[in-house]
N, CA, C and O atoms as a CHARMM CRD file, in Angstrom:
* protein
*
  388
    1    1 MET  N     97.39700  73.41800 101.03900 PROA 1      0.00000
    2    1 MET  CA    96.33500  73.40800 102.12000 PROA 1      0.00000
    3    1 MET  C     96.11100  72.32600 102.69300 PROA 1      0.00000
    4    1 MET  O     96.43200  71.22500 102.24500 PROA 1      0.00000
    5    2 HSD  N     95.42000  72.57500 103.95500 PROA 2      0.00000
    6    2 HSD  CA    95.48900  71.34200 104.95400 PROA 2      0.00000
    7    2 HSD  C     93.72200  70.97400 105.13200 PROA 2      0.00000
    8    2 HSD  O     92.81900  71.75800 105.42500 PROA 2      0.00000
    9    3 GLU  N     93.64800  69.51400 104.83600 PROA 3      0.00000
   10    3 GLU  CA    92.51500  69.03100 105.33700 PROA 3      0.00000
   11    3 GLU  C     92.04300  69.17200 106.69900 PROA 3      0.00000
   12    3 GLU  O     92.68500  68.70700 107.64100 PROA 3      0.00000
   13    4 LEU  N     90.71300  69.92700 106.87900 PROA 4      0.00000
   14    4 LEU  CA    90.47900  69.89700 108.32300 PROA 4      0.00000
   15    4 LEU  C     88.86800  68.79400 108.60500 PROA 4      0.00000
   16    4 LEU  O     87.83300  68.54700 107.98600 PROA 4      0.00000
   17    5 ASP  N     89.28800  68.54100 109.46600 PROA 5      0.00000
   18    5 ASP  CA    87.93500  67.61400 110.15000 PROA 5      0.00000
   19    5 ASP  C     86.55000  68.41800 110.47300 PROA 5      0.00000
   20    5 ASP  O     86.33500  69.51300 109.95200 PROA 5      0.00000
   21    6 ALA  N     85.71500  67.85800 111.28200 PROA 6      0.00000
   22    6 ALA  CA    84.47100  68.34800 111.29100 PROA 6      0.00000
   23    6 ALA  C     84.98800  69.73700 112.61500 PROA 6      0.00000
   24    6 ALA  O     84.86800  70.96200 112.62000 PROA 6      0.00000
   25    7 TYR  N     85.60400  68.68200 113.64200 PROA 7      0.00000
   26    7 TYR  CA    85.71900  69.78000 114.72800 PROA 7      0.00000
   27    7 TYR  C     86.78100  70.99300 114.31500 PROA 7      0.00000
   28    7 TYR  O     86.54600  72.17400 114.57000 PROA 7      0.00000
   29    8 GLN  N     87.77200  70.61200 113.75800 PROA 8      0.00000
   30    8 GLN  CA    88.46000  71.74400 113.57700 PROA 8      0.00000
   31    8 GLN  C     87.70900  72.80100 112.46800 PROA 8      0.00000
   32    8 GLN  O     88.07500  73.96700 112.61600 PROA 8      0.00000
   33    9 GLN  N     86.88800  72.61400 111.56900 PROA 9      0.00000
   34    9 GLN  CA    86.39600  73.10100 110.87100 PROA 9      0.00000
   35    9 GLN  C     85.43100  74.06000 111.63400 PROA 9      0.00000
   36    9 GLN  O     85.20900  75.15500 111.11800 PROA 9      0.00000
   37   10 MET  N     84.82200  73.73200 112.85500 PROA 10     0.00000
   38   10 MET  CA    83.62800  74.36600 113.69700 PROA 10     0.00000
   39   10 MET  C     84.67600  75.34200 114.43900 PROA 10     0.00000
   40   10 MET  O     84.43000  76.51600 114.16300 PROA 10     0.00000
   41   11 GLU  N     85.62200  75.20400 115.18300 PROA 11     0.00000
   42   11 GLU  CA    86.46400  75.64000 115.87500 PROA 11     0.00000
   43   11 GLU  C     86.96700  76.75900 114.96400 PROA 11     0.00000
   44   11 GLU  O     86.82400  77.88700 115.43600 PROA 11     0.00000
   45   12 LYS  N     87.66600  76.65800 113.45500 PROA 12     0.00000
   46   12 LYS  CA    88.04700  77.90500 112.83500 PROA 12     0.00000
   47   12 LYS  C     86.68700  78.87800 112.33900 PROA 12     0.00000
   48   12 LYS  O     86.78500  80.07900 112.08900 PROA 12     0.00000
   49   13 ILE  N     85.27800  78.00000 112.25000 PROA 13     0.00000
   50   13 ILE  CA    84.37900  79.13300 112.26800 PROA 13     0.00000
   51   13 ILE  C     83.91000  79.81000 113.33600 PROA 13     0.00000
   52   13 ILE  O     83.33300  80.88700 113.18700 PROA 13     0.00000
   53   14 LYS  N     84.18900  79.01300 115.05400 PROA 14     0.00000
   54   14 LYS  CA    84.09300  79.99700 115.76100 PROA 14     0.00000
   55   14 LYS  C     84.78900  80.86300 116.03000 PROA 14     0.00000
   56   14 LYS  O     84.12700  81.61800 116.74200 PROA 14     0.00000
   57   15 ALA  N     85.58000  81.17400 115.92200 PROA 15     0.00000
   58   15 ALA  CA    87.08300  81.83900 115.62200 PROA 15     0.00000
   59   15 ALA  C     86.93100  82.97900 114.38100 PROA 15     0.00000
   60   15 ALA  O     87.17900  84.12900 114.74500 PROA 15     0.00000
   61   16 LEU  N     86.63000  82.84200 113.24700 PROA 16     0.00000
   62   16 LEU  CA    86.29100  83.52000 112.56400 PROA 16     0.00000
   63   16 LEU  C     84.60200  84.84800 112.70300 PROA 16     0.00000
   64   16 LEU  O     84.36000  85.96000 112.23300 PROA 16     0.00000
   65   17 HSD  N     83.97300  84.03500 113.45100 PROA 17     0.00000
   66   17 HSD  CA    83.04300  84.92400 113.91900 PROA 17     0.00000
   67   17 HSD  C     83.26700  85.70600 115.23300 PROA 17     0.00000
   68   17 HSD  O     82.73300  86.78200 115.50300 PROA 17     0.00000
   69   18 TRP  N     83.95600  85.15600 115.85700 PROA 18     0.00000
   70   18 TRP  CA    84.70300  85.91100 116.93900 PROA 18     0.00000
   71   18 TRP  C     85.29100  87.38300 116.44700 PROA 18     0.00000
   72   18 TRP  O     84.96800  88.47500 116.91400 PROA 18     0.00000
   73   19 ILE  N     86.28500  87.11100 115.33000 PROA 19     0.00000
   74   19 ILE  CA    86.87200  88.04900 114.90200 PROA 19     0.00000
   75   19 ILE  C     86.00900  89.22400 114.08300 PROA 19     0.00000
   76   19 ILE  O     86.36400  90.39900 114.18700 PROA 19     0.00000
   77   20 ARG  N     85.22900  88.97100 113.52800 PROA 20     0.00000
   78   20 ARG  CA    83.94600  89.72700 112.75100 PROA 20     0.00000
   79   20 ARG  C     83.31700  90.58400 113.74400 PROA 20     0.00000
   80   20 ARG  O     83.47000  91.80600 113.72800 PROA 20     0.00000
   81   21 ARG  N     82.50400  89.87800 114.74200 PROA 21     0.00000
   82   21 ARG  CA    82.52800  90.36200 115.86900 PROA 21     0.00000
   83   21 ARG  C     82.93500  91.85400 116.57200 PROA 21     0.00000
   84   21 ARG  O     82.43200  92.94500 116.84000 PROA 21     0.00000
   85   22 SER  N     84.32200  91.04500 116.68400 PROA 22     0.00000
   86   22 SER  CA    85.25800  92.27800 117.44100 PROA 22     0.00000
   87   22 SER  C     85.54400  93.30500 116.24900 PROA 22     0.00000
   88   22 SER  O     85.78300  94.47700 116.53800 PROA 22     0.00000
   89   23 ALA  N     85.52500  92.88500 114.90700 PROA 23     0.00000
   90   23 ALA  CA    85.97000  93.84800 113.95200 PROA 23     0.00000
   91   23 ALA  C     84.63600  94.74700 113.83400 PROA 23     0.00000
   92   23 ALA  O     84.92300  95.88400 113.46100 PROA 23     0.00000
   93   24 ILE  N     83.38100  94.56800 114.03000 PROA 24     0.00000
   94   24 ILE  CA    82.24800  95.35000 113.83200 PROA 24     0.00000
   95   24 ILE  C     82.17600  96.07500 115.27600 PROA 24     0.00000
   96   24 ILE  O     81.68500  97.19700 115.40200 PROA 24     0.00000
   97   25 PHE  N     82.72300  95.31500 116.37800 PROA 25     0.00000
   98   25 PHE  CA    82.48800  96.37000 117.38100 PROA 25     0.00000
   99   25 PHE  C     83.25500  97.46400 117.52800 PROA 25     0.00000
  100   25 PHE  O     82.86600  98.45300 118.14900 PROA 25     0.00000
  101   26 LEU  N     84.46300  97.36700 116.94100 PROA 26     0.00000
  102   26 LEU  CA    85.83300  98.33500 116.76600 PROA 26     0.00000
  103   26 LEU  C     85.53900  99.25400 115.87100 PROA 26     0.00000
  104   26 LEU  O     86.07900 100.32200 116.15900 PROA 26     0.00000
  105   27 LYS  N     84.79400  99.29900 114.73000 PROA 27     0.00000
  106   27 LYS  CA    84.31400 100.25200 114.16400 PROA 27     0.00000
  107   27 LYS  C     84.28000 101.64200 114.35600 PROA 27     0.00000
  108   27 LYS  O     85.23000 102.33600 113.99300 PROA 27     0.00000
  109   28 PRO  N     83.41100 102.05900 114.82000 PROA 28     0.00000
  110   28 PRO  CA    83.12500 103.20500 115.74900 PROA 28     0.00000
  111   28 PRO  C     84.49000 103.62100 116.29100 PROA 28     0.00000
  112   28 PRO  O     84.93700 104.60800 115.70700 PROA 28     0.00000
  113   29 SER  N     85.18600 103.18000 117.15200 PROA 29     0.00000
  114   29 SER  CA    86.22200 103.68900 117.52300 PROA 29     0.00000
  115   29 SER  C     87.24500 104.00700 116.39800 PROA 29     0.00000
  116   29 SER  O     88.13800 104.83700 116.56800 PROA 29     0.00000
  117   30 LEU  N     87.06400 103.24700 115.12700 PROA 30     0.00000
  118   30 LEU  CA    88.10500 103.70000 114.11500 PROA 30     0.00000
  119   30 LEU  C     87.94900 105.45100 113.49600 PROA 30     0.00000
  120   30 LEU  O     88.77900 106.20600 112.99000 PROA 30     0.00000
  121   31 LYS  N     86.64100 105.59900 113.78900 PROA 31     0.00000
  122   31 LYS  CA    86.27900 106.76300 113.50600 PROA 31     0.00000
  123   31 LYS  C     86.08400 107.86400 114.33300 PROA 31     0.00000
  124   31 LYS  O     85.45300 108.85800 113.97500 PROA 31     0.00000
  125   32 SER  N     86.74900 107.68800 115.74200 PROA 32     0.00000
  126   32 SER  CA    86.46800 108.20500 116.79000 PROA 32     0.00000
  127   32 SER  C     87.37400 109.84200 116.57900 PROA 32     0.00000
  128   32 SER  O     88.32700 109.94200 115.80700 PROA 32     0.00000
  129   33 GLU  N     86.86600 110.97300 117.39200 PROA 33     0.00000
  130   33 GLU  CA    87.21800 112.61600 117.21300 PROA 33     0.00000
  131   33 GLU  C     88.56700 112.04000 118.26500 PROA 33     0.00000
  132   33 GLU  O     89.58400 112.43400 117.69400 PROA 33     0.00000
  133   34 ASP  N     88.84300 111.52200 119.14000 PROA 34     0.00000
  134   34 ASP  CA    89.86000 111.34900 120.04500 PROA 34     0.00000
  135   34 ASP  C     91.27200 110.51500 119.24500 PROA 34     0.00000
  136   34 ASP  O     91.30000 109.33300 118.90200 PROA 34     0.00000
  137   35 PRO  N     91.98700 111.17900 119.14400 PROA 35     0.00000
  138   35 PRO  CA    93.22700 110.68800 118.39300 PROA 35     0.00000
  139   35 PRO  C     93.97000 109.62000 119.53000 PROA 35     0.00000
  140   35 PRO  O     94.95500 108.98600 119.15200 PROA 35     0.00000
  141   36 GLY  N     93.65500 109.51600 120.39200 PROA 36     0.00000
  142   36 GLY  CA    94.34300 108.16600 121.48400 PROA 36     0.00000
  143   36 GLY  C     93.37600 107.24100 121.04200 PROA 36     0.00000
  144   36 GLY  O     93.83900 106.16300 120.66900 PROA 36     0.00000
  145   37 VAL  N     91.96300 107.40100 120.98000 PROA 37     0.00000
  146   37 VAL  CA    90.75200 106.21900 121.01000 PROA 37     0.00000
  147   37 VAL  C     91.41800 105.47000 119.64200 PROA 37     0.00000
  148   37 VAL  O     91.88400 104.33200 119.58900 PROA 37     0.00000
  149   38 VAL  N     91.30000 106.60800 118.40300 PROA 38     0.00000
  150   38 VAL  CA    91.77800 105.97800 116.99000 PROA 38     0.00000
  151   38 VAL  C     92.97700 105.04300 117.05900 PROA 38     0.00000
  152   38 VAL  O     93.01200 103.94500 116.50200 PROA 38     0.00000
  153   39 GLU  N     93.98800 105.58600 117.81200 PROA 39     0.00000
  154   39 GLU  CA    95.70700 104.51800 117.82100 PROA 39     0.00000
  155   39 GLU  C     95.12900 103.24500 118.49600 PROA 39     0.00000
  156   39 GLU  O     95.26400 102.17200 117.90700 PROA 39     0.00000
  157   40 GLU  N     94.42900 103.30100 119.81900 PROA 40     0.00000
  158   40 GLU  CA    94.24400 102.42500 120.01000 PROA 40     0.00000
  159   40 GLU  C     93.74500 101.42800 119.15100 PROA 40     0.00000
  160   40 GLU  O     94.31800 100.34600 119.02000 PROA 40     0.00000
  161   41 ALA  N     92.29300 101.85000 118.31800 PROA 41     0.00000
  162   41 ALA  CA    91.42900 100.91100 117.80000 PROA 41     0.00000
  163   41 ALA  C     92.28600 100.74800 116.46600 PROA 41     0.00000
  164   41 ALA  O     91.76000  99.82800 115.83800 PROA 41     0.00000
  165   42 LYS  N     93.19500 101.16200 115.88400 PROA 42     0.00000
  166   42 LYS  CA    93.95500 100.95400 114.79600 PROA 42     0.00000
  167   42 LYS  C     95.03200  99.76400 115.22400 PROA 42     0.00000
  168   42 LYS  O     95.46200  98.94600 114.41200 PROA 42     0.00000
  169   43 GLN  N     95.39800  99.79700 116.63000 PROA 43     0.00000
  170   43 GLN  CA    96.49900  98.75000 116.76600 PROA 43     0.00000
  171   43 GLN  C     95.48700  97.54200 116.80700 PROA 43     0.00000
  172   43 GLN  O     95.67700  96.68400 115.94400 PROA 43     0.00000
  173   44 ALA  N     94.25000  97.31200 117.84100 PROA 44     0.00000
  174   44 ALA  CA    93.18600  96.52000 117.59500 PROA 44     0.00000
  175   44 ALA  C     92.92300  95.82900 116.11600 PROA 44     0.00000
  176   44 ALA  O     93.14300  94.66200 115.79400 PROA 44     0.00000
  177   45 TYR  N     92.35400  96.96600 115.26800 PROA 45     0.00000
  178   45 TYR  CA    92.27700  96.40500 113.89700 PROA 45     0.00000
  179   45 TYR  C     93.41000  95.51900 113.48300 PROA 45     0.00000
  180   45 TYR  O     93.11800  94.40600 113.04700 PROA 45     0.00000
  181   46 LYS  N     94.63300  95.86500 113.56200 PROA 46     0.00000
  182   46 LYS  CA    95.78400  95.41600 113.10900 PROA 46     0.00000
  183   46 LYS  C     96.08500  93.99900 113.72100 PROA 46     0.00000
  184   46 LYS  O     96.81800  93.23800 113.09100 PROA 46     0.00000
  185   47 ASP  N     95.50600  93.58800 115.01600 PROA 47     0.00000
  186   47 ASP  CA    95.52800  92.32700 115.86900 PROA 47     0.00000
  187   47 ASP  C     94.25100  91.80200 115.22600 PROA 47     0.00000
  188   47 ASP  O     94.48000  90.65100 114.85500 PROA 47     0.00000
  189   48 LEU  N     93.32200  92.07000 115.01300 PROA 48     0.00000
  190   48 LEU  CA    92.35300  91.13900 114.11800 PROA 48     0.00000
  191   48 LEU  C     92.75400  90.55100 113.08300 PROA 48     0.00000
  192   48 LEU  O     92.74200  89.32700 112.95300 PROA 48     0.00000
  193   49 VAL  N     93.30200  91.66700 111.91100 PROA 49     0.00000
  194   49 VAL  CA    93.60600  91.31700 110.85400 PROA 49     0.00000
  195   49 VAL  C     94.88900  89.99600 110.79500 PROA 49     0.00000
  196   49 VAL  O     94.97500  89.09900 109.95700 PROA 49     0.00000
  197   50 ASP  N     95.63800  90.21500 111.78200 PROA 50     0.00000
  198   50 ASP  CA    96.69700  89.31500 112.03200 PROA 50     0.00000
  199   50 ASP  C     96.06800  87.70600 112.24800 PROA 50     0.00000
  200   50 ASP  O     96.16900  86.68700 111.56500 PROA 50     0.00000
  201   51 ARG  N     95.50700  87.95400 113.29500 PROA 51     0.00000
  202   51 ARG  CA    94.73600  86.81700 113.97400 PROA 51     0.00000
  203   51 ARG  C     93.89300  85.96900 112.96700 PROA 51     0.00000
  204   51 ARG  O     93.84900  84.73900 112.93600 PROA 51     0.00000
  205   52 PHE  N     93.03500  87.10100 111.90800 PROA 52     0.00000
  206   52 PHE  CA    92.26800  86.46800 110.81100 PROA 52     0.00000
  207   52 PHE  C     93.38600  85.63500 110.03200 PROA 52     0.00000
  208   52 PHE  O     93.17400  84.43800 109.83500 PROA 52     0.00000
  209   53 TYR  N     94.60700  86.24200 109.56800 PROA 53     0.00000
  210   53 TYR  CA    95.65700  85.59600 108.58700 PROA 53     0.00000
  211   53 TYR  C     96.07700  84.25400 109.53500 PROA 53     0.00000
  212   53 TYR  O     96.17300  83.16900 108.96300 PROA 53     0.00000
  213   54 SER  N     96.27200  84.32500 110.68200 PROA 54     0.00000
  214   54 SER  CA    96.70300  82.97900 111.13700 PROA 54     0.00000
  215   54 SER  C     95.73300  82.01400 111.08300 PROA 54     0.00000
  216   54 SER  O     95.98300  80.81000 111.01500 PROA 54     0.00000
  217   55 GLU  N     94.40000  82.59300 111.11500 PROA 55     0.00000
  218   55 GLU  CA    93.51400  81.34100 110.95700 PROA 55     0.00000
  219   55 GLU  C     92.93400  80.72100 109.76400 PROA 55     0.00000
  220   55 GLU  O     92.22800  79.71500 109.68900 PROA 55     0.00000
  221   56 THR  N     93.47200  81.70900 108.60600 PROA 56     0.00000
  222   56 THR  CA    93.34800  81.30900 106.95600 PROA 56     0.00000
  223   56 THR  C     94.72100  81.56900 106.26400 PROA 56     0.00000
  224   56 THR  O     94.49100  81.98300 105.12700 PROA 56     0.00000
  225   57 SER  N     95.32200  81.53300 106.37400 PROA 57     0.00000
  226   57 SER  CA    96.79500  82.09200 105.68400 PROA 57     0.00000
  227   57 SER  C     97.22100  80.69000 104.74600 PROA 57     0.00000
  228   57 SER  O     97.93900  80.81700 103.75500 PROA 57     0.00000
  229   58 ASP  N     96.70400  79.38300 105.17000 PROA 58     0.00000
  230   58 ASP  CA    96.60100  78.37200 103.96400 PROA 58     0.00000
  231   58 ASP  C     95.48300  78.42000 103.05700 PROA 58     0.00000
  232   58 ASP  O     95.25900  77.73600 102.05800 PROA 58     0.00000
  233   59 TYR  N     95.00800  79.08900 103.43600 PROA 59     0.00000
  234   59 TYR  CA    93.51000  79.39900 102.23600 PROA 59     0.00000
  235   59 TYR  C     93.78000  80.73300 101.49500 PROA 59     0.00000
  236   59 TYR  O     93.12900  80.98600 100.48200 PROA 59     0.00000
  237   60 MET  N     94.83200  81.70500 102.01800 PROA 60     0.00000
  238   60 MET  CA    94.44100  83.15900 101.20700 PROA 60     0.00000
  239   60 MET  C     95.56300  83.44300 100.88400 PROA 60     0.00000
  240   60 MET  O     96.47600  82.84300 101.45300 PROA 60     0.00000
  241   61 PRO  N     95.88700  84.46900  99.84800 PROA 61     0.00000
  242   61 PRO  CA    97.17400  85.11000  99.31900 PROA 61     0.00000
  243   61 PRO  C     97.65600  86.19400 100.55900 PROA 61     0.00000
  244   61 PRO  O     96.83300  86.77200 101.26900 PROA 61     0.00000
  245   62 LEU  N     99.04300  86.35200 100.68100 PROA 62     0.00000
  246   62 LEU  CA    99.42600  87.30900 101.41000 PROA 62     0.00000
  247   62 LEU  C     98.69900  88.74300 100.76000 PROA 62     0.00000
  248   62 LEU  O     98.19800  89.49000 101.60000 PROA 62     0.00000
  249   63 SER  N     98.65000  88.99200  99.89900 PROA 63     0.00000
  250   63 SER  CA    98.18900  89.94000  98.96100 PROA 63     0.00000
  251   63 SER  C     96.56700  90.37100  99.45900 PROA 63     0.00000
  252   63 SER  O     96.02600  91.47000  99.32700 PROA 63     0.00000
  253   64 GLN  N     96.07200  89.27100  99.99500 PROA 64     0.00000
  254   64 GLN  CA    94.67300  89.70200 100.56600 PROA 64     0.00000
  255   64 GLN  C     95.01900  90.23000 102.04000 PROA 64     0.00000
  256   64 GLN  O     94.36200  91.15500 102.51800 PROA 64     0.00000
  257   65 TYR  N     95.96500  89.68200 102.68300 PROA 65     0.00000
  258   65 TYR  CA    96.08900  89.81200 104.15200 PROA 65     0.00000
  259   65 TYR  C     96.49000  91.60000 104.21000 PROA 65     0.00000
  260   65 TYR  O     95.99100  92.49800 104.88800 PROA 65     0.00000
  261   66 LYS  N     97.59800  91.61800 103.18500 PROA 66     0.00000
  262   66 LYS  CA    97.79100  93.48100 102.97700 PROA 66     0.00000
  263   66 LYS  C     96.62000  94.36300 102.56400 PROA 66     0.00000
  264   66 LYS  O     96.43700  95.52400 102.93000 PROA 66     0.00000
  265   67 ALA  N     95.76700  93.55900 101.65600 PROA 67     0.00000
  266   67 ALA  CA    94.81000  94.67400 101.34500 PROA 67     0.00000
  267   67 ALA  C     93.50100  94.76400 102.51300 PROA 67     0.00000
  268   67 ALA  O     92.58300  95.58500 102.53700 PROA 67     0.00000
  269   68 ALA  N     93.73200  93.78100 103.32100 PROA 68     0.00000
  270   68 ALA  CA    92.64300  93.63000 104.57500 PROA 68     0.00000
  271   68 ALA  C     93.15900  94.91600 105.51100 PROA 68     0.00000
  272   68 ALA  O     92.48900  95.89700 105.83800 PROA 68     0.00000
  273   69 LYS  N     94.38600  94.65300 105.80500 PROA 69     0.00000
  274   69 LYS  CA    95.33000  95.86400 106.89000 PROA 69     0.00000
  275   69 LYS  C     94.99900  97.13000 106.14300 PROA 69     0.00000
  276   69 LYS  O     95.32400  98.01800 106.93200 PROA 69     0.00000
  277   70 ARG  N     94.55400  97.66600 105.10900 PROA 70     0.00000
  278   70 ARG  CA    93.83700  99.12300 104.46700 PROA 70     0.00000
  279   70 ARG  C     92.77400  99.23700 104.27000 PROA 70     0.00000
  280   70 ARG  O     92.38600 100.25300 103.69200 PROA 70     0.00000
  281   71 ASN  N     91.84900  98.21400 104.68200 PROA 71     0.00000
  282   71 ASN  CA    90.58900  98.36600 104.12300 PROA 71     0.00000
  283   71 ASN  C     89.41700  97.68500 104.94400 PROA 71     0.00000
  284   71 ASN  O     89.19700  96.47500 105.01200 PROA 71     0.00000
  285   72 PHE  N     88.78200  98.60300 105.49200 PROA 72     0.00000
  286   72 PHE  CA    87.84000  97.49900 106.79200 PROA 72     0.00000
  287   72 PHE  C     87.17600  96.89900 106.44700 PROA 72     0.00000
  288   72 PHE  O     87.06000  95.72700 106.80500 PROA 72     0.00000
  289   73 GLU  N     86.32200  97.59300 105.43100 PROA 73     0.00000
  290   73 GLU  CA    84.78100  96.95300 104.30900 PROA 73     0.00000
  291   73 GLU  C     85.82000  95.47200 103.57700 PROA 73     0.00000
  292   73 GLU  O     85.52900  94.29200 103.77100 PROA 73     0.00000
  293   74 TYR  N     86.72000  95.83700 102.95400 PROA 74     0.00000
  294   74 TYR  CA    87.39800  94.59600 102.46600 PROA 74     0.00000
  295   74 TYR  C     87.83200  93.54100 103.65000 PROA 74     0.00000
  296   74 TYR  O     88.19200  92.49100 103.11800 PROA 74     0.00000
  297   75 PHE  N     87.87100  93.51200 104.35100 PROA 75     0.00000
  298   75 PHE  CA    88.27800  92.74400 105.63800 PROA 75     0.00000
  299   75 PHE  C     87.03400  91.93700 105.85600 PROA 75     0.00000
  300   75 PHE  O     86.94400  90.71200 105.93900 PROA 75     0.00000
  301   76 LEU  N     86.03300  92.89700 105.93700 PROA 76     0.00000
  302   76 LEU  CA    84.75800  92.10400 106.60000 PROA 76     0.00000
  303   76 LEU  C     84.76600  90.87900 105.48600 PROA 76     0.00000
  304   76 LEU  O     84.64200  89.66900 105.67700 PROA 76     0.00000
  305   77 ARG  N     84.91300  91.45300 104.53000 PROA 77     0.00000
  306   77 ARG  CA    84.59300  90.70400 102.98700 PROA 77     0.00000
  307   77 ARG  C     85.14700  89.55900 103.23600 PROA 77     0.00000
  308   77 ARG  O     84.50600  88.51300 103.13400 PROA 77     0.00000
  309   78 LEU  N     86.18100  89.58900 103.53200 PROA 78     0.00000
  310   78 LEU  CA    87.17800  88.25800 103.57500 PROA 78     0.00000
  311   78 LEU  C     86.65600  87.55700 104.39000 PROA 78     0.00000
  312   78 LEU  O     86.32500  86.40900 104.09500 PROA 78     0.00000
  313   79 ILE  N     86.46000  88.06100 105.58200 PROA 79     0.00000
  314   79 ILE  CA    85.93800  87.06000 106.60700 PROA 79     0.00000
  315   79 ILE  C     84.54700  86.15800 106.54600 PROA 79     0.00000
  316   79 ILE  O     84.34500  85.07700 107.10100 PROA 79     0.00000
  317   80 ASP  N     83.52800  87.02700 105.59600 PROA 80     0.00000
  318   80 ASP  CA    82.33700  86.41500 105.14800 PROA 80     0.00000
  319   80 ASP  C     82.79300  85.13200 104.35400 PROA 80     0.00000
  320   80 ASP  O     82.46500  83.96600 104.57300 PROA 80     0.00000
  321   81 LEU  N     83.64800  85.63900 103.35700 PROA 81     0.00000
  322   81 LEU  CA    84.17600  84.61300 102.50200 PROA 81     0.00000
  323   81 LEU  C     84.74300  83.54200 102.93900 PROA 81     0.00000
  324   81 LEU  O     84.38400  82.42900 102.55700 PROA 81     0.00000
  325   82 ALA  N     85.69300  83.73100 103.78800 PROA 82     0.00000
  326   82 ALA  CA    85.95300  82.47700 104.73500 PROA 82     0.00000
  327   82 ALA  C     85.10500  81.92300 105.58400 PROA 82     0.00000
  328   82 ALA  O     85.13100  80.69400 105.51700 PROA 82     0.00000
  329   83 LEU  N     84.29200  82.39700 106.42900 PROA 83     0.00000
  330   83 LEU  CA    83.13200  81.57000 106.81600 PROA 83     0.00000
  331   83 LEU  C     82.33900  80.61700 105.97000 PROA 83     0.00000
  332   83 LEU  O     81.98600  79.48600 106.30300 PROA 83     0.00000
  333   84 ALA  N     82.06800  81.32500 104.63900 PROA 84     0.00000
  334   84 ALA  CA    81.34400  80.39400 104.05800 PROA 84     0.00000
  335   84 ALA  C     81.88000  79.34900 103.28700 PROA 84     0.00000
  336   84 ALA  O     81.13400  78.47300 102.85000 PROA 84     0.00000
  337   85 TYR  N     83.43800  79.34000 103.00700 PROA 85     0.00000
  338   85 TYR  CA    84.41300  78.54200 102.69200 PROA 85     0.00000
  339   85 TYR  C     84.38200  77.22800 103.83700 PROA 85     0.00000
  340   85 TYR  O     84.60700  76.07800 103.46200 PROA 85     0.00000
  341   86 PHE  N     84.13700  77.49400 104.97000 PROA 86     0.00000
  342   86 PHE  CA    84.23000  76.71300 106.16300 PROA 86     0.00000
  343   86 PHE  C     82.77200  75.93100 106.43000 PROA 86     0.00000
  344   86 PHE  O     82.65000  74.75000 106.75800 PROA 86     0.00000
  345   87 ALA  N     81.80500  76.80600 106.22600 PROA 87     0.00000
  346   87 ALA  CA    80.35600  76.44200 106.29300 PROA 87     0.00000
  347   87 ALA  C     80.28700  75.40300 105.34900 PROA 87     0.00000
  348   87 ALA  O     79.85300  74.30600 105.70200 PROA 87     0.00000
  349   88 ASP  N     80.69700  75.62300 104.07600 PROA 88     0.00000
  350   88 ASP  CA    80.46900  74.48200 102.90200 PROA 88     0.00000
  351   88 ASP  C     81.26200  73.52300 103.30400 PROA 88     0.00000
  352   88 ASP  O     80.79300  72.42500 103.00600 PROA 88     0.00000
  353   89 GLY  N     82.41400  73.45900 103.93700 PROA 89     0.00000
  354   89 GLY  CA    83.01800  72.07300 104.08600 PROA 89     0.00000
  355   89 GLY  C     82.15700  71.44000 105.00000 PROA 89     0.00000
  356   89 GLY  O     81.60400  70.36300 104.77600 PROA 89     0.00000
  357   90 MET  N     82.04400  72.08400 105.99900 PROA 90     0.00000
  358   90 MET  CA    80.86800  71.59400 107.25500 PROA 90     0.00000
  359   90 MET  C     79.71900  70.83300 106.34000 PROA 90     0.00000
  360   90 MET  O     79.59800  69.63600 106.60100 PROA 90     0.00000
  361   91 GLU  N     79.01800  71.26100 105.49800 PROA 91     0.00000
  362   91 GLU  CA    77.69100  70.95200 104.57200 PROA 91     0.00000
  363   91 GLU  C     77.99600  69.47600 104.38900 PROA 91     0.00000
  364   91 GLU  O     77.47800  68.50700 104.94400 PROA 91     0.00000
  365   92 ALA  N     79.16100  69.54800 103.28900 PROA 92     0.00000
  366   92 ALA  CA    79.86100  68.84500 102.43100 PROA 92     0.00000
  367   92 ALA  C     80.21600  67.36500 103.29900 PROA 92     0.00000
  368   92 ALA  O     80.16900  66.22300 102.84200 PROA 92     0.00000
  369   93 GLU  N     80.47000  67.66100 104.26300 PROA 93     0.00000
  370   93 GLU  CA    80.90400  66.48600 105.50100 PROA 93     0.00000
  371   93 GLU  C     79.80200  65.95600 106.03700 PROA 93     0.00000
  372   93 GLU  O     79.94400  64.75000 106.23400 PROA 93     0.00000
  373   94 GLY  N     78.65200  66.42000 106.38500 PROA 94     0.00000
  374   94 GLY  CA    77.82900  65.91500 107.17000 PROA 94     0.00000
  375   94 GLY  C     77.80100  66.45500 108.46200 PROA 94     0.00000
  376   94 GLY  O     78.46200  67.42600 108.83100 PROA 94     0.00000
  377   95 PRO  N     76.76800  65.59100 109.35900 PROA 95     0.00000
  378   95 PRO  CA    76.64300  65.96900 110.48200 PROA 95     0.00000
  379   95 PRO  C     77.68000  65.23600 111.25200 PROA 95     0.00000
  380   95 PRO  O     77.97800  64.08000 110.94900 PROA 95     0.00000
  381   96 VAL  N     78.25900  65.89000 112.27200 PROA 96     0.00000
  382   96 VAL  CA    79.27400  65.20000 112.78800 PROA 96     0.00000
  383   96 VAL  C     78.85200  64.25800 113.92100 PROA 96     0.00000
  384   96 VAL  O     77.90700  64.51100 114.66800 PROA 96     0.00000
  385   97 GLN  N     79.51100  63.30000 113.99300 PROA 97     0.00000
  386   97 GLN  CA    79.14700  61.79900 114.41200 PROA 97     0.00000
  387   97 GLN  C     79.43700  61.85100 116.05900 PROA 97     0.00000
  388   97 GLN  O     79.26300  60.84600 116.74900 PROA 97     0.00000
């Protein structure tokens, strides 16, 4: 695992918030009646999970990545856990100088 400085942690947190917002925005499309919309949403979802894994692969096992690909709610929970992890690291370091 890599130690991140405060700036890197903040950038990680911003990226994770973007991924979470994007996933929530995408959720209705995953349940659409239109098969074309669902296919596009599935690809976008896969891309979000891949992006999440690229941001957190040093901190989570591959099995969680694979489970996130299959379960939307689990994916959101993993994002929340990652956000809490990096936020705790920010608090432990104190304010940025």
